[in-house]
C-alpha positions in Angstrom: 63.2 116.3 84.8 61.9 113.5 87.4 65.3 111.9 87.4 66.7 115.5 88.6 64.8 115.3 91.4 64.9 111.4 92.6 68.7 111.7 92.3 68.9 114.0 95.2 66.0 112.7 96.8 67.6 109.0 97.6 69.9 110.6 99.8 67.4 112.3 101.7 65.4 109.5 102.4 68.4 107.4 103.2 69.4 109.8 106.1 65.6 109.4 107.1 66.1 105.9 107.3 69.0 106.1 109.1 67.8 109.0 111.8 64.7 106.7 112.3 67.0 103.8 113.8 66.8 101.5 111.1 70.3 99.7 110.2 72.3 101.5 107.8 73.2 98.6 105.3 69.8 97.7 104.7 68.7 101.4 104.6 70.9 101.9 101.9 70.0 98.9 99.8 66.4 99.6 100.7 66.4 102.8 99.9 67.9 101.8 96.4 65.3 99.0 95.4 62.3 101.6 96.6 63.6 104.4 94.2 64.3 101.7 91.5 60.6 100.5 91.6 59.6 104.5 91.5 61.6 105.2 88.6 60.5 102.0 86.6 56.9 102.8 87.5 57.5 106.8 85.6 59.5 105.2 82.6 62.9 106.4 83.5 64.8 103.8 85.0 66.5 100.8 82.9 65.7 97.8 85.3 68.0 95.6 83.1 70.9 97.9 85.1 70.2 95.8 88.3 71.4 92.8 86.5 75.3 94.5 87.2 74.2 94.2 91.2 75.3 90.7 91.6 78.6 91.0 89.7 79.3 94.4 91.6 78.9 92.0 95.0 80.9 89.1 93.6 83.5 92.0 93.0 83.1 93.1 96.7 83.5 89.5 97.8 86.9 88.7 96.0 88.2 92.3 96.6 91.9 90.9 97.7 92.5 94.3 99.2 89.2 94.5 101.9 91.1 91.3 102.6 93.5 93.0 104.8 90.3 94.2 107.2 89.4 90.8 109.0 93.1 90.6 109.4 94.3 94.0 111.2 90.9 93.9 112.9 92.1 90.0 114.1 95.8 91.8 115.4 94.4 94.3 117.2 91.7 92.2 118.8 94.3 89.3 120.1 96.3 91.9 121.5 93.2 93.3 123.5 91.9 89.8 124.5 95.4 88.3 125.5 96.3 91.4 128.0 98.7 92.1 126.2 97.8 96.2 125.9 96.9 95.9 129.5 100.8 95.7 130.1 101.7 98.5 128.1 99.3 100.4 129.6 100.2 99.4 133.3 104.3 99.5 132.7 104.2 103.0 130.4 101.7 104.8 133.2 104.5 103.7 135.6 107.2 105.4 133.6 105.6 108.4 133.3 104.3 109.1 136.4 106.7 110.6 138.1 105.8 113.6 136.0 103.4 116.0 136.3 100.9 115.2 133.8 102.6 111.7 133.4 99.8 109.2 133.1 98.2 111.6 130.7 101.1 111.4 128.7 101.3 107.6 129.0 97.9 107.0 127.5 98.6 109.5 124.7 101.8 107.7 123.9 100.4 104.0 124.6 97.4 105.3 122.6 99.6 105.8 119.5 101.6 102.6 120.3 98.0 100.2 120.1 97.3 102.7 117.3 100.1 101.0 115.1 99.2 97.6 116.3 95.7 97.7 116.3 93.5 99.8 113.9 90.5 99.5 115.9 89.2 102.3 117.8 86.9 100.3 120.3 89.2 98.2 121.6 91.7 100.4 122.0 89.4 103.0 123.9 88.1 100.0 126.3 91.3 98.9 127.2 92.6 102.1 128.2 89.1 103.1 129.9 89.4 99.6 132.0 93.4 100.2 133.3 94.3 104.1 133.2 91.0 106.0 134.0 90.5 104.2 137.4 94.4 105.1 138.3 93.8 108.9 136.7 90.8 109.3 139.4 92.5 107.8 142.2 95.2 110.2 141.9 93.1 113.4 141.6 92.9 113.8 137.9 90.3 116.2 136.3 87.1 114.2 135.1 87.2 115.9 132.1 91.2 115.6 130.9 91.4 111.9 132.1 87.9 110.9 129.6 89.2 113.4 127.2 92.6 111.9 126.8 91.6 108.6 126.8 89.1 109.2 124.0 90.8 111.5 121.9 94.1 108.9 122.2 91.6 105.8 121.5 91.1 107.3 118.2 94.2 107.2 117.0 93.8 104.1 115.3 91.8 105.9 112.7 94.5 107.8 110.9 98.0 106.1 112.4 98.6 103.2 110.0 97.4 100.3 109.9 94.2 101.8 110.1 91.0 100.0 109.0 89.4 102.9 108.2 92.5 103.3 105.5 92.2 100.5 104.2 88.5 101.1 103.2 89.1 104.8 101.7 91.4 103.3 99.5 88.9 101.0 98.1 86.6 103.7 98.0 89.0 106.2 95.9 90.8 103.7 93.9 93.8 104.1 94.9 97.3 101.9 96.9 96.1 101.2 100.5 100.1 101.2 101.0 100.3 104.5 99.8 97.7 106.1 101.7 99.2 103.8 104.6 102.6 106.0 104.0 101.2 109.3 103.1 99.0 108.9 106.8 102.3 108.4 108.7 103.4 111.9 109.5 100.1 113.3 110.3 99.6 110.4 112.3 102.5 111.3 114.4 102.0 115.1 113.9 98.6 114.2 115.8 100.0 112.4 118.4 102.6 115.2 119.3 99.9 118.2 119.5 98.0 115.7 122.3 101.2 115.6 124.1 101.7 119.0 124.0 98.3 119.8 125.2 98.5 117.4 128.1 101.9 119.1 128.9 100.7 122.7 128.7 97.5 122.0 130.9 99.6 120.2 133.0 102.2 123.3 134.0 98.9 125.7 133.5 96.5 123.8 135.8 98.6 121.7 138.0 95.8 120.3 139.9 94.5 118.9 137.1 96.9 116.4 136.5 99.3 115.7 139.5 102.4 113.7 139.2 102.1 110.3 141.2 103.0 110.3 144.7 106.4 108.5 145.8 104.5 105.7 147.6 102.6 104.9 144.6 105.9 103.8 142.9 107.1 101.6 144.8 109.8 100.0 142.5 113.3 100.5 141.4 114.3 102.9 138.3 116.3 100.5 137.2 113.6 97.5 137.4 111.5 99.9 135.5 113.2 100.3 132.7 114.0 96.4 132.3 110.4 95.8 132.6 109.5 98.6 130.3 112.0 96.9 127.5 110.2 93.8 127.9 107.1 94.8 128.0 107.4 97.5 124.8 109.9 95.6 122.5 107.5 92.4 121.4 104.6 94.7 120.1 107.2 97.4 118.8 108.8 94.7 116.8 105.5 93.4 115.4 104.7 96.8 114.3 108.0 97.7 112.7 107.7 94.5 110.7 104.3 95.1 109.4 104.2 98.3 108.5 107.8 98.1 107.5 107.1 95.1 104.8 104.0 97.4 104.1 106.4 101.1 103.7 109.2 99.4 102.0 107.0 96.9 99.1 108.0 94.0 100.8 104.5 92.7 101.4 101.0 94.3 100.4 99.0 95.0 103.0 96.7 92.0 103.0 100.1 89.7 103.0 101.4 92.1 106.0 98.0 92.3 107.7 97.9 88.1 107.9 101.8 87.9 109.0 100.0 91.0 112.0 97.8 88.8 112.9 99.8 85.5 113.2 102.4 87.4 115.0 99.8 88.5 117.4 99.0 85.2 118.0 102.3 83.9 118.5 103.2 86.9 121.4 100.1 86.0 123.0 101.5 82.5 123.1 104.7 83.4 123.9 103.3 85.4 127.0 101.2 82.5 127.6 98.1 84.2 126.8 97.0 82.4 123.7 94.2 80.7 125.6 91.0 79.3 123.7 88.9 82.1 125.2 90.8 84.4 123.8 91.3 83.0 120.3 86.9 82.8 120.6 86.1 86.3 121.7 88.8 87.5 119.1 87.6 86.0 116.1 83.3 86.7 117.1 84.8 90.4 117.1 86.6 89.8 114.2 83.7 88.5 112.4 81.1 90.9 113.7 83.5 93.9 112.4 84.2 92.5 109.1 80.6 91.7 108.6 79.3 95.1 109.5 81.4 96.1 106.7 80.7 94.1 104.0 77.2 94.4 104.2 77.7 98.2 104.2 79.8 97.8 101.0 77.0 95.8 99.8 74.2 98.3 100.7 76.2 101.3 99.2 76.9 99.2 96.0 73.0 98.7 95.5 72.5 102.8 96.3 75.3 103.8 94.0 73.6 101.4 91.1 70.3 103.0 91.2 72.0 106.6 91.7 73.9 106.0 88.4 70.8 104.9 86.9 69.1 108.5 87.5 72.7 109.9 86.3 73.1 111.0 89.8 76.9 110.8 89.6 77.2 113.2 86.7 74.3 115.7 88.8 76.5 115.4 92.3 79.7 115.6 89.7 78.6 118.9 88.2 77.6 120.2 91.5 80.7 119.7 93.4 82.9 120.8 90.1 81.0 124.1 89.6 81.2 125.3 92.9 82.6 128.9 93.8 86.4 128.7 94.5 86.9 125.3 92.8 89.6 123.4 94.4 89.1 125.7 97.7 85.4 125.5 97.4 85.5 121.2 97.2 87.7 121.3 99.9 85.7 123.3 102.4 82.5 121.6 101.3 83.8 118.1 101.5 84.9 118.8 105.4 82.0 120.6 106.3 79.7 117.8 105.1 82.2 115.2 106.8 82.1 116.9 109.9 78.8 117.6 110.3 78.0 114.1 109.4 80.4 112.8 112.0 77.8 114.0 114.5 75.1 111.5 113.8 76.6 108.8 112.1 79.7 106.1 112.2 82.9 107.0 110.4 82.4 103.5 108.3 78.7 105.2 107.0 80.4 108.2 105.8 82.9 106.7 104.1 81.0 104.8 102.3 78.3 107.3 101.6 79.7 110.4 100.6 83.4 109.7 99.2 82.2 107.4 96.3 80.2 110.9 95.6 83.2 113.3 95.9 86.3 111.2 95.0 84.8 111.9 91.0 85.1 115.4 91.5 88.3 115.4 92.9 89.5 113.7 90.3 88.7 115.9 88.0 89.5 119.1 89.8 93.5 117.6 89.9 93.4 116.8 93.6 95.9 113.9 94.6 93.5 111.1 95.7 96.0 109.5 98.2 96.2 113.5 100.0 92.5 113.6 99.8 92.2 110.3 101.5 94.2 111.0 104.3 92.6 114.1 104.7 89.1 113.0 104.4 90.9 110.5 107.3 91.7 113.0 109.5 88.2 114.7 109.7 86.4 111.2 110.1 88.4 111.1 113.2 86.5 113.8 115.0 83.7 111.6 114.3 84.1 109.5 117.0 84.3 112.6 119.6 81.4 114.7 118.6 78.5 114.5 120.6 75.8 113.4 120.6 77.1 109.7 119.2 80.6 110.0 119.1 81.4 106.5 119.0 84.8 106.5 121.6 82.6 108.5 124.4 80.3 105.5 124.2 82.9 103.0 124.2 84.5 104.8 127.4 80.8 105.2 128.7 80.4 101.8 129.1 83.6 101.1 131.1 83.8 104.5 133.0 82.6 104.6 136.9 78.9 105.7 137.5 80.5 109.0 139.1 81.9 110.4 136.2 78.9 111.9 134.0 78.3 112.1 130.7 78.6 115.9 130.3 81.8 116.0 131.6 82.8 113.4 129.0 81.5 116.0 126.6 83.5 118.6 128.0 86.8 117.0 128.1 86.7 115.8 124.2 86.2 119.6 123.1 90.0 120.6 123.4 90.8 117.4 121.3 88.2 117.7 118.8 90.2 121.7 118.5 93.3 119.8 118.2 92.0 117.7 115.6 90.6 120.2 113.3 94.2 121.9 114.0 95.5 118.8 112.6 93.2 118.5 109.3 93.8 122.6 109.0 98.0 121.7 108.6 97.3 119.2 106.1 95.2 121.4 103.8 97.7 124.4 104.4 100.9 122.1 104.5 100.0 119.3 102.1 103.8 118.5 101.9 103.0 116.7 105.2 101.1 114.2 103.5 103.2 113.7 100.7 106.6 114.1 101.5 107.5 110.3 102.0 105.9 109.0 98.5 108.3 110.9 96.5 
């Protein structure tokens, strides 16, 4: 009976520590050790179970799949630090600026390209915020639309492969990273199309919120612009096609493709004479910082899972989720509500490491395709970057946005895009073929 209440109480304690401001990785590991000690004192936890912890940590460190994480982070950060992302934004902005809402459309288009080239949300949001936001505000774009479209387009790195979160989800769900990349391709394209449709619609319904650029701002001939666009776009597109194509067609594993992408990003920077010592150092620092965060979260969640299993909490949560009213539908509703609500308060990595290991066994028991389930989770996790009060895309943009832009305007700006993301999530649930068709 004591074990019955200790298992769920562990997760209550974890969230209490997180909301009090303690680092998540240490909250996970610390709570696990505290409850293990309590369990030993009560005589309901076998301390010998912790002997498996070093072996599990070694398994995390030697995980070949997770090796793709630093490679994709390095590739994306190198493109951002070498200013190649800025070139894309400036050129595509000029190309689309001739039409109403063109700058916002350019942000959506470049956001999709950066997502496929980087998979790192922070880099995409900061780059677009620094380059596009001042131009959009200068030409009288609505602050809500400008900040909303930049924040939302920057989050496309969550669902468009090669996404770092997809690599983590594949590891947590025990499925192929390549399958998860293939399954997320069409949902990612669908979301880009929905963003673009919204921008076009709002531009024509309310012309004042997204005007076309005046003629004097486009002091470049169409022929010159098209030539410049081709030169700027082709190298990153080639890199994207090589990296994703090698995964989709089974030529390389995601880890091998990630290594190829990291080298390719450096070659692109070198060809553009941007491969400086400063760019390499900043890229390496960012890669080490993000990769270390992921690994510490994994170690903390491994300890939590081990102790949770020692209290038979895995059986408790599986029985709870598989016996929900409605069966599969009940599980999907509960899972999506939990992920969406937690997204208001904690980071997507933290949700992936805390919640997904609990949901995966129940989904497997109910016969749910885990690749489809992983893409659905990724689409839902994407909303966590936009939902206040802790929407990380908003914080990234707040750091580079002009002071005259109020945070409340940014919150209002992301609301339509959160709704669009939920529409995309609903479409994936109602029409699972959007995910599975390319896997057949």
